[in-house]
Steps between C-alpha positions, in 0.01 A plus 500: 500500500859532392415290194201726419721805529746342259214432255385859529851621419506283185164639389623853558798421280266372229581133550166321497627147433773415759337273762556564868427196723284582798507293820299536815149453632216426260366854532830634379513257211143592399586868507811424297299322234262797483798734477647285220170511308500878531855503363398302193198732448732798526726339245209454258398863549857616439524294180164635384612857576823453306309350208242781509778761511667338200170497312440869575856576389448307175176689437663838567788413268265391220267803491543770234498784756797612700448419869653674804440412866562774758477475876335767713824699503489511118804277465498273194500137614427320172494566124426266213697470178245703306555796735872472438441495123257794506718729710835388361635494857673182633316311774775557757466877449125485559487281810543691822438840338235742619227586250602868496852395398357328193300804385692755289512850645339639183165328558218757458330611821171340398660156457706534819180580687347179363799299621486666842130414520585131474689518832184585695246321283273232641344413166663421162642800314553517121661774289733551201864591545749626239848357561730750328826295501335242274257735324225261604151521648399257775163424648561469876265292717572499875327267747563591866480235776581468869860393423585734214411584142488285188571715195447393138642676191355457153671653195234704318737704282367363172142565606584856604681568174211354301259725691719802432523413129124444485430832670747676269333339198157607621625853560655520153185362339278747687723797423544381143124475454457851642783645290375332183145623556615856560724493193221361282250768603763773479591388147138544393509862620837559334364367171256791493770753593771373264264425212331839499823691566676331207216600265507864617879516462467394137238766430654797687759700302858495636491868599179482701532590872272204577752253357748536788224437756380192311855370477526534879179300533634234263830486691326464837273228358807320369661502846172377648496220243855403603382484862214266409751278322697477824181406683427233241859380525468464877173309450682263264274613213739731323620295203380693200687381191653156554778411259831307492773718657877489534551605863863604453413720201212656693723574802766651274238723335351599837839584651525806277186637666611399849836679488326835495302407815783391732780710655830537316677354805326166448654267241251293300677176409339269241586130491269388223501153345457485125275247320264454793183296452209735443235577759133567431421843637399858453801717414375814675423308819842328505663838440308642794614208716865554409477875561329452836763254623801701374374837627415345837851351514660834414299678770614237754860608443415848621518850361856617438652157575687283253389147430417239239171367369558180303239361262558139396306274264535127448318169507413268787340157525314445825340198670227467762744495792656830386154656460398400854824634646541821299150596385261361764137586436560614140313314229772391258588159357833320457666567166717743306494870585663823386658679795532870581714606798524860624760541776613814679772597748260717697376510857309172498181436694396369838285187513197712590548728197570208264177333615292804393697634204250366243192628684315775312561853631773380739810711451822579683528832320392833643240537225365296214213272404674179601351321197827423318600167658139399560439548127819303431366205699173524308681499164691186602179325607330605177781340298483171701843571643660508843672771706750464785666765716823444692622791712748551781480820701807711422618277216250543215212318333441264213175440312466187288218469246426185301289495184393174332717432195312464172570369152532701183673821400453851642261718307640806329350796680348764277337833557123541516297428189538789263213580268487828313126480440304362796170605353218263411133495412392173661241465776641416842298371797654604835375301803604635843315552827690825575335803338824702495672219306212475251506875436880507462503203260214647296676839473830338408363276226267765358801733487656253257185465289341186640130458573463403866217338694534437870350261754527493879465125553497162329123467476443833322798436269340178376177688437696764302679233299169331419368835377807609301634152416748527210525878533742445792857441379686465830432487876708652782393298806575575867583180690384610846130582507222433750226256404605332178879483510728584209580132450131407485423793269781391265353150484156636403649743244692218334189282496317768299795622285793252511705704253459832688836630629494580872767706680504439874569787739573504874659694779681176587784352297446299184592170664276567800205605285526252213667195654199275438416644157802391296392361165142630524516739208635803685635759255708700750534648847514862620638576845328790674572787513555566132532807280276575204775422250586168666134390493481594133824309430369181659167527316680555169731202564211270597298596191806443279566156648134395514331652194125433485365337188134584463 
């Protein structure tokens, strides 16, 4: 028995191989052989357990998720390398720590409640957790057992950011569609107001008491028209007259207007690069963008406080990596860009404010529409550019705008077409589904001597053209009509009279309304709302450029 005791002590020490001779009666030797067989079986089991443990360890080290093992006292007993990489915490600082020690104190109550629920769970628990020190989102899966909890971490930051960008894009598209639709319909109404008011103002003598009232109507309609342009700008549909522009020259010209709109205590500092590549854009929209950014920057400095607003222009070449890092979710391509920076020494913004600053009707001011920066974002989108805000609370903000660089030379900007005699005797066909627009266009053109026929849709206009045929000298065609669209109507008109000049009209911008119609014999475009004189100007220009030979 002493020999068996010695063998037992070897087994307890993990020594399965050292033989211990056993002497004595045959019963003792038989028992010893049985005992020895058990020892070898125990050895095989131990080897298998070690091998299995190594295999499990290899599996845990090879998976893409971070793995933590906690005992029932919530003490960390094992972590894999992926967990170390995800958290950025060395292994030795994780092992032996309680779970609560690993959770930052700033965890929201909802997420802390989820983590607390794991401690008493009997079934798997899954939730998302934002880890502020790394600015990362993790999907947490906890599997409780009799001996503790196995906890897996998966980095879902990219998925969360993609979802946020997708939701933001959907929101902008929905709001843009709504804003564009409202602006389009509103422009139709304003066409009637502005067109008829402009005719009456020409006919009423200067001393008439009615003239002042009509001028007030015209002024109010003009402000309403400016508001619809902001709505179109937010919708990304506000590019009206696209031409090559020198951004530095435009900023310099706009600065003279801005200085009257910002406090004297704020210094406007221009750092403008000469000989910039041109950009393709609408001058009035770019001016509005610059004014919105500079005025917003000046207001951030605060009333009565001194500060600096710096406006800088330059060029920048960007690649895909820079786009993903600086302008995530914005649809721009690598290449050469013209840069506009507007920086202030004002109060800066919190992360929450910066996240909403481009939302329509969001404002940090006591009163106001809150459309300025939302319209700015829309203008940038409409010009295929990109916009980035960097702000530190208490230190100021910086807005960077990139516009695609173009080839060619900037166009010399001139005043509106001047024509002493806008009168004519030709026959004009006006096609528009809005009765107020038809009446206003008829009154305007008849005021200048034209013969006018009107149609409310594409089908009836083709019937009129078949009846009048060569008596019609020009068509003013609305692009947005129910039933037969403006594009389809244009195709049928050109099939009947290929040489007939057609001026397109829309409450949307020229690019939005005529993007697919380039090179299809279009004689011009009129943006609604328009005055009587402007309509007559465009008709006179189109007839001069496209004279009919009968």
